[in-house]
N, C-alpha and C positions, 0 to 999 in steps of 0.2 A: 429610460433605463434600457440596457441591452437585452438581447433574446434570452431566454432561460431554456434549458435543454432537457426538460423532464417529459417523460411520456405521458404523465397525466395532464400536463399542460395542453398538450396536444389534442388530447381527448376532450378536455373542456372546450377548446377553441372550436372543434368540430362539432359539439353538441350545440354551441351558441351559434354557429355558422347556419344551422338549419332553421334559425328562426329570423324572420325578417321584420326589420323596423323601419319606421319612417326616417328617411335621410334628414340630417340637420344641414341646413345651408347657412353659410357665412353671410351675415348682414352688414350693410353698409354701417349701421350704427356701431359695429364691433371694431371698426378701422381704428388702428393704433400706429404710431410711431415708435421706435425702441432701439435701444443697444443691442447688438447679437450676444454679447458677453457683458461681464461685470468688471473685469479688470484685465490689465495686461501691463508688461513692462518693457523698457527699454535701456540698453546701457548708455552712460552719457557720451561716449566715445564712438557710438555707432554712426556709420556712415549714411545709412539709409534712413528714411522716415518710419515712425510708427503709425500704422494706419488702422483705424478704428471704424468700423462699418456701423451704420446706422440704416434701419429698414423700415419701410413703410409698408403696411398689412392691409390692403383694401380691395373691394371688387370693382371699384372704379377709379383706377388711378388717373390722377390729375396733377397739374403744376402745384406744388407746395413748397412753401419756405419754412424751415426748420431753425430756430435760434437756439443757442446752447451758450451756457456761461461756465466760468471756472469759479470752483469753491475750494478753500483751504482751511477752513474754520474748523478747530478741533484736531487737526493732524499735528502729530509730535514733529514731523520735520517737513514743513510745508515747501514746496518747489515755488520759485519766483519766476513768473513769465518775464522773458526777455534776460533772464540771468541763467536760469537752469534749462529753459527750453523755448521754444518758439511754435505758434500755431501757426501753420501754412494758411488755414482757412481764417484771414486776419478779419474779416467780418463777422467773425464767430455764428456762422450761418450756414446751413446747407440749401441749396436751390435744386428741388427736384424737379425734372421735366414732366410733363404728360407721358405716363406709361413707365416711368422710371420708378424702380422700388426699392433701391439701395444706393446709397452715397457714403462718403469717407471723410471723417475728421482727420486731418494729418497733423503730424507731430514730429518736431525735429529736436533733438536733444542738443544742448550745448555743453561742450567739453570743458573742462578746466584741469589744473595739475595739482587739485587740493584734495586731500583725503577728508572729505567733509561728510560723508555717509549718503545714505540713499534719501532721495527726496520724492515727495508725493504730492499729486493734487488730483482733483474730481472734477469731471466734465458733467454737467447736469443739462438734461434737454428742458429748455425752458418754455418755449412756445411755439406755435405754428400758426399760419394764416387760413388754415382749412378747417379748424375747429375739431381735429383729428386728437381722440386721445393720447395722452402722453404715457408710455409705458404699457405694461400689461396690467392685470388686475393687482389692486392695491399700490399702484406706482412702480413695480417691479420694473427692472431695466430701463429707469429713466437716469440713472447715475452709472459713472464709469470711473474706476479707480486706475490712475497711472503711476507707476513707480520708475523713477530715473534711478537706475543702479550706478554707484560711484566705480567708476572703472580703477580707481586704485585701490580697490578692496583685494586683498592677496588671492581670492577665491574669483576674481573678476572673469577669467575666461569661461566659467560656467554660469555666469549671471546674466539675467536678460529675459527676452521673450523668444519663446520656442514653439515648435509646431511638433506635437506627438502623433507618431504614426505606429499603428500596432499592426502585428503580423500574426495570423492565425497558427497555432501550433501544429494542428493535423497537416496542413498543405502549404503553409508558408505564405498564404495569400494576404493581401492588403486587407484589413478588417474594414467593410463597409461603412462602420461608424467613424472611423477616424479620417481625417486628422483632426486634433484638438488643439486649440491656443493654450500653452501652459506658460507660467512664469517662473522662474528660479530666481529667488532672493537670498541675501545672507541671513543667517539665523543671527539676531543681535546677540543671544546669550552665549554664542558659542563660535569662534572664527574658523573652525574646521567643519562647519554644518551649513547646510543650505535648507530652505523651505521652498517646494515644489507646489505651486499652487494650480487646482483645476485638473489634475490628472485624471485620464479616463473620461473627461468632460464632465466631471462632477465637482461641486463646489467642496473642495477639500484642501488641506494642507498636508504634504507629507514630507517626512523629515530624512535626509540623507547626509551621510558624512563623505567628505572629499578629500582624496589624497592626491594632490597634482604631481608630485615627483613620480609616482607610478601612473598616473593618468587614469586612475580609477575613483568611481562613486560607489558607495554602498548604502542602498536605500535600507533602513532599518525594518526588521522583520515585523509581519503581522499588523500592519498599519490598517486604519480604517480608510476605505476608498468612499463609501457612501452607506446609507442605511435604507434597507428595503422594508416597506411596512409589514410584509409577511414574513420573510426571511432573515430579517435582523441583518446585523453588520455585515457588509461587504467588505471582506480583507484582501490586501495588496500581498500575495503570497508567493514565493520562491516556489519552482517547480525543478525538482531534480531529475532531468532527462535521462539520466545514466539508469536508473532504477523506476521512472515512471511514478513518482509519488510526489506529492505536496512535501514541501520542508518550510515549516512554520516557526523554526529556531533560526535558521540561516538567512542572512541578508543577501538582498538582490543585487548582485555585483554587476556594474557597468562598467564599460570601457569608454574613455574620453579621446577623442582626436585632437589635431592640433588647433582645430577652428573652434573648439568648444562643443562639437556635436556629441551625442552621447547614445549608446547603445545598452540596453538591457540584457541580462539573460532572460531564460523562459520565466514566465510568472503567471498566476492564475488571479481571477476576481472571484475570491471563494466565499461561500457561505456554509453554514453547518450541513444543509440538505444537499448541496452540490455545487455548481458554479455557474457564473454568468458567462464566463469568457476565458479561453486558454490561449495563451500567447506565446509563440516561439521566441519573440523579443518585440521591444518597443524602440524606436528611434526617436530622440528627441532633436530636431534639427534647428539651430539656432537662426534667428531671423536676421 
C-alpha cells in the first residue's frame, strides 16, 4: 500500500520507533518460488515476446529447475498452444543457476486474420527439484493468467499489455512505486469500453470508454482502486488543477497517441480521510 500523508501517522511511527524489538530473520525453510504478478496480456499481432518473470526467494541461492504447466480447464475462451501462441521455453521449465533469483517464461502470440475474440490460458508452477515451496502462503502466485487480445477488435489500438508510470502532482517527479504492469482488454458487454486491470499496482478492474476518432479515453468517475482496512475504499478520482479540488463527478480524460500509448490527466487515490497519492498524470506505455 502506498505511503499516506497524515501527520498523526508520522507521530505514531515515531512513537513506535522509540521501542526496539528483536529482528526477525528470513529462514531457509521460508524459501519459495513464485510469479511476480497474477496476470498480463499481449495482442495477437505483437512483434515482441510477452515475458513473465518468476522469482526465487531464498537465503541460499542454488541451482534449481522449476517446471510449469498450461491449464485451460474452465476458461470460456481457451487459447490453443501452437495455434494462438507459442511458448519459447519449449521444455516448460526454468533453470536457475546458483545465485540466480529470477528467470522468465517467454510467450509469443500467433496472429491470424479472423475476428475470433480474446483467448486465455493459465500458467501454473508445477514443481521444482529443490523442495522449495511453490508460491506464497495458501498457494498465492503459483498461477498466472495470460490473455491474448484479438487485434481485429475495433479498439485493438489500446488493447494489450502496458506499463503504468505515475508522476507526482506537486513536482512532476516519477513516483517511486511505479511502474506497474497493467492489462487493457475489451469489455465483452460494450464494444466502446475497455477494462483496465491492476491499475496502481492493485488487484482491480477499472472501466473506461474509448473514442478512437478523437484519440481519447475517459475513465469513469469515482471507481474503486483498492480497499484499505482502516480508511475504506480508495477511489480513482479526477483532480481539477485549475481550482485545486477533487472532481468526483467528472471522468478522468486521457489522450491516446498513434502507437496506443495513453496519458491521463491529474488524478488522486482518494479516501474520505485524505489521500494516498496525488498524480499530475500517469502514462500507460504499450509493451
